[in-house]
C-alpha positions in Angstrom: 0.0 0.0 0.0 2.7 2.2 1.0 4.5 1.6 -2.3 1.4 2.1 -4.3 0.8 5.5 -2.7 4.4 6.3 -3.2 4.3 5.5 -6.9 1.3 8.0 -7.4 3.2 10.7 -5.5 6.1 10.3 -7.9 4.1 10.4 -11.1 5.2 13.0 -13.8 3.8 16.3 -12.7 3.5 17.4 -16.3 1.2 14.4 -17.2 -2.0 15.7 -18.8 -0.4 19.0 -19.8 -0.5 19.6 -23.6 2.7 18.7 -25.4 3.3 22.2 -26.6 3.1 23.5 -23.0 5.3 20.7 -21.7 7.8 21.5 -24.4 7.8 25.1 -23.6 8.2 24.3 -19.9 11.1 22.0 -20.5 12.8 24.5 -22.7 12.2 27.1 -20.0 13.8 24.9 -17.5 16.7 24.4 -19.7 17.1 28.2 -19.9 16.0 28.5 -23.5 14.4 32.0 -23.1 14.5 32.8 -26.8 12.4 29.7 -27.6 9.9 30.6 -24.9 9.4 34.1 -26.3 8.8 32.8 -29.8 6.3 30.2 -28.6 4.3 32.8 -26.6 4.1 35.0 -29.6 2.8 32.2 -31.7 0.1 31.3 -29.2 -1.1 34.9 -28.9 -1.2 35.3 -32.7 -3.2 32.0 -33.0 -5.7 33.3 -30.4 -6.1 36.6 -32.2 -6.8 34.9 -35.5 -9.4 32.6 -33.9 -11.2 35.6 -32.4 -11.2 37.4 -35.7 -12.6 34.4 -37.5 -15.3 34.1 -34.9 -16.2 37.8 -35.2 -16.2 37.7 -38.9 -18.6 34.8 -38.9 -21.0 36.7 -36.7 -21.0 40.1 -38.4 -22.7 40.8 -41.9 -20.3 41.8 -44.6 -21.0 45.2 -46.2 -21.1 44.8 -49.9 -19.8 47.8 -51.8 -22.6 50.1 -52.9 -23.2 50.2 -56.7 -22.3 53.2 -58.7 -25.5 54.2 -60.5 -25.3 56.2 -63.7 -28.9 55.7 -64.9 -31.4 55.4 -62.0 -34.0 52.7 -62.5 -36.7 54.9 -60.9 -36.0 58.5 -62.0 -39.4 59.8 -60.8 -38.8 58.8 -57.2 -38.0 61.8 -54.9 -35.1 61.1 -52.6 -35.7 62.2 -49.1 -33.5 65.0 -47.7 -31.5 64.0 -44.6 -32.2 66.5 -41.7 -29.2 68.4 -40.4 -29.3 66.6 -37.0 -28.6 63.3 -38.8 -25.9 64.6 -41.1 -22.8 62.3 -41.2 -24.5 59.8 -38.9 -24.4 56.0 -39.4 -28.1 56.1 -40.2 -27.5 58.6 -43.0 -24.7 56.5 -44.3 -26.9 53.4 -44.5 -29.7 55.5 -46.0 -27.3 56.7 -48.8 -26.3 53.1 -49.5 -29.9 52.1 -49.6 -30.7 54.6 -52.3 -27.7 53.4 -54.4 -29.2 49.9 -54.3 -32.7 51.1 -54.9 -31.7 53.1 -58.0 -29.8 50.1 -59.3 -32.9 47.9 -58.9 -31.6 45.8 -56.0 -34.8 46.2 -53.9 -34.0 43.5 -51.3 -30.6 45.0 -50.4 -32.1 48.5 -50.4 -34.8 47.4 -48.0 -32.2 46.0 -45.7 -30.2 49.2 -45.7 -33.2 51.4 -44.9 -34.3 49.0 -42.2 -30.7 49.1 -40.7 -30.9 53.0 -40.8 -34.1 52.9 -38.8 -32.7 50.4 -36.4 -29.8 52.8 -35.7 -32.1 55.8 -35.4 -35.9 55.1 -35.1 -36.7 58.8 -35.7 -34.8 58.9 -39.0 -37.9 59.6 -41.2 -36.1 59.6 -44.5 -35.6 55.9 -44.2 -39.3 55.4 -43.5 -40.2 57.3 -46.7 -37.6 55.4 -48.6 -39.1 52.1 -47.5 -42.3 53.4 -49.1 -40.5 53.9 -52.4 -39.2 50.3 -52.2 -42.8 49.1 -52.1 -43.7 51.4 -54.9 -40.9 49.9 -56.9 -42.5 46.5 -56.2 -45.8 47.9 -57.5 -47.4 47.4 -54.1 -49.0 50.8 -53.4 -51.1 49.5 -50.6 -47.9 48.4 -48.7 -46.2 51.7 -49.5 -48.9 54.0 -48.1 -48.3 53.2 -44.4 -44.6 54.0 -44.7 -45.3 57.4 -46.2 -47.9 58.1 -43.6 -45.4 57.3 -40.8 -42.8 59.5 -42.3 -45.3 62.4 -42.4 -46.3 61.8 -38.8 -42.6 62.4 -38.0 -42.3 65.4 -40.4 -45.5 66.9 -41.8 -43.8 68.7 -44.6 -41.7 65.8 -45.8 -41.8 66.5 -49.6 -40.5 63.1 -50.6 -43.2 61.4 -48.4 -45.9 63.7 -49.8 -45.0 62.9 -53.4 -44.7 59.2 -52.7 -48.0 59.2 -50.9 -49.5 60.9 -54.0 -48.1 58.3 -56.3 -49.4 55.5 -54.1 -52.9 57.1 -54.0 -53.0 57.4 -57.8 -52.1 53.7 -58.1 -55.0 53.0 -55.7 -57.4 55.1 -57.9 -57.8 57.8 -55.2 -57.1 60.8 -57.4 -58.8 63.3 -55.2 -56.6 62.4 -52.2 -53.6 62.2 -54.5 -54.1 65.8 -55.6 -54.2 66.9 -51.9 -50.8 65.2 -51.3 -49.3 66.6 -54.5 -50.6 70.1 -53.8 -49.1 70.0 -50.3 -45.7 68.9 -51.8 -45.8 71.8 -54.3 -46.7 74.2 -51.5 -43.6 73.0 -49.6 -41.3 73.0 -52.7 -42.5 75.1 -55.7 -39.5 73.9 -57.8 -41.1 70.5 -58.4 -42.0 71.2 -62.1 -42.5 67.5 -62.9 -45.0 67.2 -60.1 -46.8 70.3 -61.2 -47.2 68.9 -64.7 -48.5 65.6 -63.3 -51.0 67.5 -61.2 -52.3 69.4 -64.2 -52.7 66.1 -66.1 -54.4 64.5 -63.1 -56.8 67.4 -62.7 -57.6 67.3 -66.4 -58.3 63.6 -66.3 -60.4 64.0 -63.2 -62.4 66.7 -64.8 -62.9 64.6 -68.0 -64.1 61.6 -66.0 -66.3 63.6 -63.7 -67.8 65.5 -66.6 -68.5 62.2 -68.5 -70.1 60.7 -65.4 -72.2 63.8 -64.7 -73.5 64.0 -68.2 -74.3 60.3 -68.4 -76.2 60.4 -65.1 -78.0 63.6 -66.0 -79.2 62.2 -69.3 -80.3 59.1 -67.5 -82.4 61.1 -65.0 -80.1 60.2 -62.1 -79.8 63.7 -60.9 -78.4 63.0 -57.4 -75.6 61.0 -59.0 -75.0 63.7 -61.6 -74.8 66.4 -59.0 -72.3 64.3 -57.0 -70.1 63.7 -60.1 -70.1 67.4 -61.0 -69.2 68.4 -57.4 -66.3 65.9 -57.4 -65.1 67.3 -60.7 -65.2 70.8 -59.3 -63.1 69.8 -56.3 -60.5 68.6 -58.7 -60.7 71.7 -60.9 -62.3 74.6 -59.0 -61.5 77.1 -61.7 -63.5 75.5 -64.6 -66.6 77.7 -65.2 -68.4 75.2 -67.4 -68.5 72.7 -64.5 -70.4 75.2 -62.4 -72.8 75.9 -65.3 -73.6 72.2 -65.9 -74.0 71.6 -62.2 -76.5 74.5 -62.1 -78.4 72.8 -64.9 -78.9 69.7 -62.8 -79.8 71.8 -59.8 -82.5 73.6 -61.8 -84.0 70.3 -62.7 -84.0 69.4 -59.0 -85.8 72.6 -58.2 -82.8 73.9 -56.1 -82.8 77.3 -57.8 -80.8 79.1 -55.1 -77.9 76.7 -55.5 -78.2 77.0 -59.3 -78.0 80.8 -59.2 -75.0 80.7 -56.9 -73.1 78.3 -59.2 -74.0 80.3 -62.4 -72.7 83.5 -60.8 -69.5 81.6 -59.9 -69.2 80.5 -63.5 -69.5 84.2 -64.7 -67.0 85.3 -62.0 -64.5 82.9 -63.5 -65.3 83.7 -67.1 -66.9 87.1 -67.7 -67.6 86.0 -71.3 -69.8 83.0 -70.3 -72.9 84.0 -72.2 -74.7 80.8 -71.5 -74.5 81.3 -67.7 -75.6 84.9 -68.1 -78.6 83.8 -70.1 -79.6 81.2 -67.4 -79.1 83.9 -64.7 -81.5 86.1 -66.6 -84.1 83.2 -66.8 -83.9 82.5 -63.1 -84.3 86.2 -62.1 -87.1 86.6 -64.6 -89.0 83.7 -63.0 -88.5 85.4 -59.7 -90.0 88.6 -61.0 -86.6 90.3 -60.6 -87.1 92.0 -64.0 -84.4 94.6 -63.4 -81.8 91.9 -62.6 -82.9 89.8 -65.5 -82.7 92.7 -67.9 -79.1 93.4 -66.8 -78.1 89.8 -67.3 -79.7 89.7 -70.8 -78.0 93.0 -71.8 -74.6 91.6 -70.6 -75.1 88.4 -72.6 -76.1 90.3 -75.8 -73.1 92.6 -75.5 -70.9 89.6 -75.7 -72.7 87.6 -78.4 -75.8 88.1 -80.6 -78.6 85.8 -79.8 -82.2 85.9 -81.2 -83.4 84.0 -78.1 -81.8 86.3 -75.6 -83.0 89.3 -77.6 -86.6 88.1 -77.5 -86.3 87.4 -73.7 -84.8 90.9 -73.2 -87.8 92.4 -75.1 -90.3 90.5 -73.0 -88.5 91.5 -69.8 -88.5 95.1 -70.7 -92.2 94.9 -71.5 -92.8 93.3 -68.2 -90.7 95.9 -66.5 -92.7 98.6 -68.1 -95.9 96.8 -67.2 -94.9 96.5 -63.6 -94.5 100.3 -63.5 -97.9 100.9 -65.0 -101.1 101.7 -63.0 -102.8 98.6 -61.5 -105.9 99.5 -63.5 -103.9 98.8 -66.7 -102.4 95.6 -65.4 -106.0 94.4 -64.7 -107.2 94.9 -68.3 -106.6 91.2 -69.3 -109.1 90.1 -66.6 -111.9 92.6 -67.7 -115.0 91.0 -69.2 -116.0 94.4 -70.7 -113.3 96.9 -71.9 -113.8 100.6 -71.3 -112.8 103.5 -73.6 -110.2 104.6 -71.2 -108.7 101.1 -71.1 -108.7 100.8 -74.9 -106.9 104.2 -75.0 -104.3 103.0 -72.5 -103.7 99.8 -74.5 -103.1 101.7 -77.7 -101.1 104.5 -76.1 -98.7 102.1 -74.3 -98.3 99.4 -76.9 -98.7 101.3 -80.2 -97.2 104.6 -79.2 -95.0 104.8 -82.3 -98.1 104.6 -84.6 -99.7 107.4 -82.6 -96.7 109.5 -83.4 -97.1 109.0 -87.1 -100.9 109.6 -86.8 -100.7 112.7 -84.7 -102.7 115.6 -85.9 -102.0 119.3 -85.2 -103.1 120.6 -81.8 -104.3 118.8 -78.7 -107.8 117.5 -78.4 -110.2 119.3 -76.2 -111.6 116.8 -73.6 -113.5 117.9 -70.5 -113.9 114.7 -68.5 -110.6 113.0 -68.0 -108.7 115.3 -65.6 -107.2 113.2 -62.8 -108.0 110.0 -64.6 -105.3 107.3 -64.4 -105.4 106.9 -68.2 -105.6 110.7 -69.0 -102.2 110.8 -70.7 -103.0 108.0 -73.2 -106.6 109.2 -73.7 -105.2 112.6 -74.8 -102.7 110.8 -77.1 -105.2 108.6 -78.9 -107.7 111.5 -79.2 -105.1 113.9 -80.7 -104.1 111.2 -83.2 -107.7 110.7 -84.2 -107.6 107.0 -83.3 -110.3 107.2 -80.6 -112.0 110.5 -80.7 -114.1 112.3 -78.1 -117.7 112.9 -78.6 -119.2 116.1 -80.0 -119.6 117.6 -76.5 -115.9 117.2 -75.9 -116.5 114.4 -73.5 -114.5 111.2 -73.8 -116.7 109.2 -71.5 -113.8 107.0 -70.2 -116.0 104.5 -68.5 -118.2 103.8 -71.5 -118.0 100.1 -72.6 -116.3 99.4 -76.0 -118.4 97.6 -78.6 -117.1 95.6 -81.5 -117.7 98.4 -83.9 -115.8 100.8 -81.6 -112.8 98.5 -81.7 -113.1 98.1 -85.5 -113.0 101.9 -85.9 -109.8 102.2 -83.8 -108.2 99.3 -85.6 -109.0 100.8 -89.1 -107.4 104.1 -88.1 -104.2 102.4 -86.8 -103.9 100.1 -89.9 -103.6 103.1 -92.2 -100.2 103.7 -90.5 -98.7 100.2 -90.9 -97.6 100.3 -94.6 -98.6 99.6 -98.2 -100.7 96.6 -97.3 -103.4 99.0 -95.9 -104.6 99.6 -99.4 -105.4 95.9 -100.0 -107.4 95.8 -96.7 -109.2 99.0 -97.6 -110.3 97.7 -101.0 -111.6 94.4 -99.5 -115.4 94.2 -99.3 -116.3 91.4 -96.9 -119.8 90.2 -96.3 -121.2 89.8 -92.8 -124.5 88.2 -91.9 -125.3 91.0 -89.4 -123.7 94.1 -90.9 -124.7 95.5 -94.2 -122.4 97.5 -96.5 -124.4 100.6 -95.8 -123.7 100.5 -92.0 -121.5 103.4 -90.8 -119.1 100.9 -89.2 -119.0 98.5 -92.2 -115.8 99.8 -93.8 -113.9 99.6 -90.5 -115.2 96.2 -89.8 -114.2 94.9 -93.2 -110.7 96.3 -92.9 -110.3 94.9 -89.4 -111.3 91.4 -90.4 -109.5 91.5 -93.8 -106.2 92.3 -92.0 -106.7 89.5 -89.5 -106.7 91.8 -86.6 -110.3 90.9 -85.7 -112.2 87.7 -86.4 -115.8 87.1 -87.4 -118.2 85.1 -85.3 -120.4 82.1 -86.0 -122.2 82.2 -89.4 -119.8 85.0 -90.6 -121.3 87.4 -88.2 -119.5 90.5 -87.0 -121.6 91.0 -83.8 -121.3 94.8 -83.9 -123.0 95.5 -80.6 -121.2 92.9 -78.5 -119.0 94.3 -75.7 -115.2 93.7 -76.2 -113.4 91.9 -73.4 -110.0 92.9 -72.2 -108.3 89.7 -73.5 -110.0 90.3 -77.0 -108.6 93.8 -77.1 -105.1 92.7 -76.1 -105.2 90.1 -78.8 -106.2 92.6 -81.4 -103.5 95.1 -80.3 -100.9 92.3 -80.4 -101.7 91.5 -84.0 -101.3 95.1 -85.0 -97.9 95.1 -83.3 -96.9 92.2 -85.6 -98.2 93.9 -88.7 -96.4 97.1 -87.8 -93.0 95.5 -87.6 -90.6 96.4 -90.4 
């Protein structure tokens, strides 16, 4: 036992030590210091190489960034690096990312931008750049959140605004895209390419909205048409014809206030818009605003001749004049029996030019019309010899007009309308109730031959029948037509 234990105690103390170490120890014991120093240096170098190999295996290798001469996506707007991130590791990775993006290596570009964000989460240029990577992949839906996050970090990020606009166009959201592009142009007015794209986008939006609006209007889908025109106006608020066509739909819907507002907007944008001026006149005329309607029609005619507008202007002026006349005159159309004063007023107001040519020398002497509402016109027709006073110088303004009285006045007026009067004078018409020897026969024959008055049943003239206001107005209107050049 003792020997056994003794043999373990005398075992080689270097047993189990690596051979290299034992050798180094033996040499050291022998005093070979030079050898020892060399071996230590070798071990240290081997350890260093091993560490470097391990580190190299764990770290990603940075491939050199490509040199791009012709960018694959020239329309992309590269985000500007804020001053606080200048010369930062995030900015360096971002620059590398754009080199790969412009070369078409989207996967590597995405890794670089992600690395930039990992280094600095607030580095919004990398967020916008990731949006452009998705646009390069034609995935507008995936691109949009990146641009939105970049804009949350910097509201005026021009690159993010342009990218967002591009994504929205791809998603067929032109209205929202225009908002983004307009914001980008407001932040940077030098973006001429974006300005041109905005103009094209607006034009296309207007074309599409106009086509939809017209199709819906022609199909009777007025609410749909109104919405289409409104959307088109939001894209192109300075297009007067859109307001005019929208007003047309609103008039069909009975929303005249909105129609008038939009027509006036059209004229404000284009002072030469005669169609809108004409429609403004129509609306104002329907509202009995004759002065306003007259002004609109006059403005329209000053820009462009129009037979329709000219007729409307004449009608409005007549109605303006009528509105300023005494209420007794305006009530004539409702009278069952016309009076001599009312006949005088009708002739004096509507056929005043014929009275001028028929005027005789000196004023008529009339004793019973002072203070009468129709006194001016009574004096005019009496002085012209169209409706004369009685022998006692009384006009008797309240006396009812008979058919023969109207025929006498008509015959006097027709002598002033031109050469055709001779043909009417020479006519000898036959009436069942009026002989050629009657004092009123010649006047009745002229009035009927000219078409101003019409015979009754059985070719009767009905000489003693009272004349209604409507009948007298009709006769005066026919004389107006005959008196036109």
